[in-house]
Each structure stands twice: as structure tokens, then as C-alpha cells.
N, C-alpha and C positions, 0 to 999 in steps of 0.2 A: 555469398551470404552464409552466415553461421548456421550449420546444419542443426546444431543444439537448439538455437533460437528458434528455428522453424518447428521443432518438436515442442517446445515450450508454448508457442503460439497456438499449435493445434490443440493442446491440452487446455489452454486458457479459453479459446474460443468455444470448445464443447462444453466447458464448465459454465461460461458466462452466458452461452445461448445465442450470442450474436457478435459480429465483428465490431460493432460500435461499443458494446459493453466491455469487450476485451481490449479495445483501444483506450477507453477512459481508465480502465484499471492500470494500464501500463503508462498512460499519459502521452499517448502518440495519436496521430491521426488514423482513422479507420482505413484509409488507403494504404498505410504502411502494413497494417495487419493483413489486408487483402493481398499485397504484393508478397508477403511471406508464404501465405497459404498457396498462391499460384505457383511460386518457385518450388515449394515442396512437391505439389502435385506434378509439375513438370519433370522434376528430378526423378520421382518414383514411376511416372508413367501411368498413373491411375487417378481417378477422381475420388477425393476423400469427402468432400462436402458438397451437398446440394443447396444452393443459395437462391432464394426468391426474395420478393420485396417484403414479404410478410413472416417468413420463417427460414430457419437454417437446420438442415438435418445431415447426419452422417450416412454415407453410402455402407454397404456391407463391408467393403474393403477398408473404409474409414473406420468402422467400429472396431474392427480387428486390429487395425494399426494403432488405434488409440489406447487399446489395453497395453500393447508393448511399449508405447511411449510413457504411459504412466508408470509402468514398472521401471523403465530404464531411468527416469527422472527420480523416482523414489530410491532406487539403488545408489544413484549418484549422490543424493542428499545424505543418505546413511553413511555412505563411504567417507564423504567429506566430514560428517559430524564426528565420525568415530576417531579421526585422526587430527581434528582441529582442537586446540585447547580451549578456544573460546566457542566451541561449536555447540550444537543442540545436545542436551544432556539426556541420557537414557532415563526414562520415567515410566510410571504405570505399575501395574501388578503382574507378576510372573508366576505361573502355575507349573510346577515340576513334578514328576513322578519318577521313581526309581525302585529297583528291587530292595526288599527290606534290609537284608544283610549288607549288600554292597552300599546301599544309601546311608546306613548308619555309619560305616567306616569311611566312605570316600565321597559322599556328596554332602551330607550335612555339615562336616567339619569345614567345608569350603564356602559355606553360605555367609558366615559373618564377615569374611573379608570381602566378599563380592558386594554386600550391602554397604560396607565402609566405602568401597570405591565408588558406589553409585547410590548416594543417599536419597534420591528420588524414586527409587525403585522398592516395591515391597514384594514379598515372595512367600508363596505357600508350597511346602514340600510334602508329598504323599508318598509314603514308603509301603509298598505292597508287593507281594510275589504273584499276584494275579496279573495277566496281561491287560493293562489299561487301555481302553480305546480313546486315544488322546483327542481325536477329532470330535467325537460325539460327547465326550465328557469335559471337554473344554481346556485341555491342557496345552501349554505351549511347547513343552519339551519332554521327552521321556529318555532316561538313561537305561540302556539295556545291555546285558552281558551275554555273549555267545552268538550262535548263528541266528539270523533273523529270517522269519518267514516272509514270503513274497507279500508286499503291500504297496500301497499308494503313498507311503510315507517316505520322506527324504531322510536318509541316514548320513552322518557325519561320524567318521571313525576317530575316536578319541585316543585309543591306545591298543596294543595287542594284549591279549589274555591267554595264558596257557593253563591247561589242566594237568596237575600233577599228582602222582601217587606218593604219598609221604607217610611218615611213622615217627614217633618219638625214639631216640635213642635206646630207651629202656626196653621198648618192645622188640626191637631188632636184636637186642643183646639176648632177650629171652627167647624169641622165636625163630630167629635167623632172618636173613635178608633174601628176599625172592630175586631171582636171577631172569626169570622169564614170566610174562603175564599168566601163562598157564599154571604157574605155581601159586597163584593167589587163592585157588580152591583150597589149598593147605594152610591158609592163614585166616586169622579173625579180620574181617573186613567190616568197616563202619559204613553202612549204606543208608542212603535215603529211603524211607518207607515208600510203599507202592504209590500212595497218594500224592507224593510229592514229585519234583522234576526228576531229571536224569532218567527218564522212561527207557532210554535205549541202553543204559548201563554205562560202564566205564570204557573210554575210547583209548586205544592203543594203535600204534603203527607196527604191524607185523608183515615182513616181506613186502614192504612197500605199499601195504594196503591198510586203511583204517578199519580196525576190528572193534566191535562192542562186546564186552564181556559183562556177565551178571555175577560178580562174586557174592558170596554169603558170609554171614557171621552171626554171632548170638545177639548182637545190638544192631537195631536200626532206629531211625528217628525221622520225623518229617521236617526238623529244623536243622539246617546245615550248620548253624553256629554251636549247636549241641555237639553234633558229630566232631566239629573242630576241637572243642574243649575236651572230648573224650580222647581224640588222637593225641593231644598234648599230654594227657595224663597216662599215656602208653597203653591204652586199651585195644589198639589195633591199627590197621592201615586204613588210610582214607584217601579218596580222590577229590582234591580241592583245587580252587583256582589260585593263580599266583597272586591275585589281588588280596587274598586271604591268608596266604601262608608265607610270602616272600620274607617279611620281616622275621618271621621264627625260624625260617632256613638260615637267614643271615646271622641269627643270634645262636644257632646250634640247637634250638629247642626242638626242631624237626629236621629230619633228613629225607631228601628226595630219593626214591627207589625206582628202578625201572626207567631211568633217564632215556636210555637208548631207544626205548620203545614209545616215547612220548607223542601224543597225537599232535597234528599241526595246530598253531594257535588259531582261536577265534578272536573276536574283537570286542571291545568296549565301544559302544555307539551312542550317539546323541540322535534321537529321532524327532523330527518336526513335521507338521502337517505339509502338504504340498502346496505352498503358497506362492504367489508371484514375487512377494518380497517379504522378508521377516523383520518384525519390529527390532530397533536396535538393542533393546534390553535382552532379546532372546539371543542375538548374534554375539553380544558381549558376554553372555552366561556360557555360551558354548566355547568361546575363545578363553574364557577363565578356567574351564575344566581342561581344555587341551593344553594350556600353559602348565597346570599342575600335574597332570598325567603324563606329560612329555618329558618331565625330569625323572631320569632314572632312579635318582637317590629317594624320591618321594615314596616309592613302593617299598623301600627297605625300612623307612620310618615315617609312615603317614601320620597326620596330625591326630586322627582317632578322635573318639568321643568319650568323655569321662562316664 
């Protein structure tokens, strides 16, 4: 007997409340439904249903197994729908959150194409540098950059991200190029102000150990985009992510310094609530991001926002 059919039958019986109702829904005799349940219980070696003349109830083992069956069948339906040209289309409303700077450059520009591919989906994008509680605030997915704190969320790695020490050629011509992280104290460093992130400072690998330094300069700002603009203007050294500076390095507007001391990469992640199964629209959104970010040429010339 088809094992999958047995699982479908158990789910149907539990939903309909009786063997007779499940049989009527499928168009078979109640005895057929009963034989499937008997075969499933015999194969598993446990009692799943308690049947009397008046009512039907799940045993403790039956309740636990039913949840797994529902998840398996839902995952199978989603998998088939995602690859079937005539299958179920993604629909409904998608709520996404991302850091402000990264979101403006690398999330928002990917939304129009996603909606074009999935016309029955609507989308809300929240850009904020605060850590959004996606479970309690009702978000389907969060895009995060960097190391993640321990949580009950499920993370999907979308791409690697490195933090680089960079400067404009004009600054290096004027002030010289540092050869070791200890020389940063002799340079103008553009740092995030104390109320912003990067609380541990700039990370470098020195003697096989990750070391955090706190360089100083005459300029600091709570907005990383402003620091990036100042760096392009030649006002000092900055410690920025590859997602922000790679295209400027490729064009020669910025130069990476202290490359031998670069810290190990961290990740760009998609975080979702710990659910038994994700809606198809969420899975397709994550796949959309992975496809874009997985193309190395994307980071050298991202679509950007006007």
C-alpha cells in the first residue's frame, strides 16, 4: 500500500472527524479508509486513533505524528508547485525588513522584478537599522548582515560579506598607505559614532587572531552612508562592507588597504520564523535573493536605487 496515501488518509480522517466523512470526501467506501489506517498503525507499531461507535480521537502518538504528516504533505505540495508550470502560484502579502543602507542598495532594487515574476504577491519593505523582532512584529523574513546572535530564528545564508579598510587614492597620496593595523592611529579614520553599531571597533586578523581596534579621527557619524561619501571624497580611511564598496574598488574610486590583515568574512543572511513550513511566497523571495547575490558580477555593478 502507498505509504504517502496512508499519511494523506490520516490527515483527512483527523480533519473530517470520522472515517465515513473522509471516505465520502474521497469517494470510496469507509472500509477502504479503515484498512489504510490499520495498515499504517501496523507498520508503525503504534495506535494512532481511538475509534468508538460515537467518536474518533487521536492518541498522544497520533497527535504528534499528525503534525509531522501535515508538514510533510505541505512541503511536498509547495515543492511541486514551485517547479510546475501550471502549479499553484505564489500569492498573498509578504512583509520584509532589512538594514537601511543595505536595503536601499541591495533589497529594494530587487523587489520590482520579484513582483513582475509573481503578480499575485504584494510586498511591504521596512528599512531600519534597529533589530526588528520579526516574530512579534509580524514579518515574514528579515535580511541581516554580519554575525547573528543566538535566536530561535532559522537563517539561510545568501552570500559572504567581508569588511575592508578602504580609502580614496587622493587620501593615500596625501597621507601614505598604512602597512599594519597599528599604523591606523596615525591616520584620519572615519568611524561610526558611539551610538551606532560597530561597538567592538574595526576587526583585523593579526598573528592568526581576530583583533578589534578602535581608531580615531576628526570625523565620525552615526550614518554609514555619510562615512562612505566622506571616504570617496578623500577625507580618510573607512572600514566598510564589500556590499558597499566593491563597485568603487572595481572602478578605482577606492583602494583596499591592509588586505593581508582582513578579518574572516561574515554573512548576509535571510532570517525566517521557526515554522514547520514556509509559505511559497517566502521561499521564492529567498530564492530570488540567492540568485541575485550568488552572481559575482552583481556586486561589481548592483542595480542600485536612483
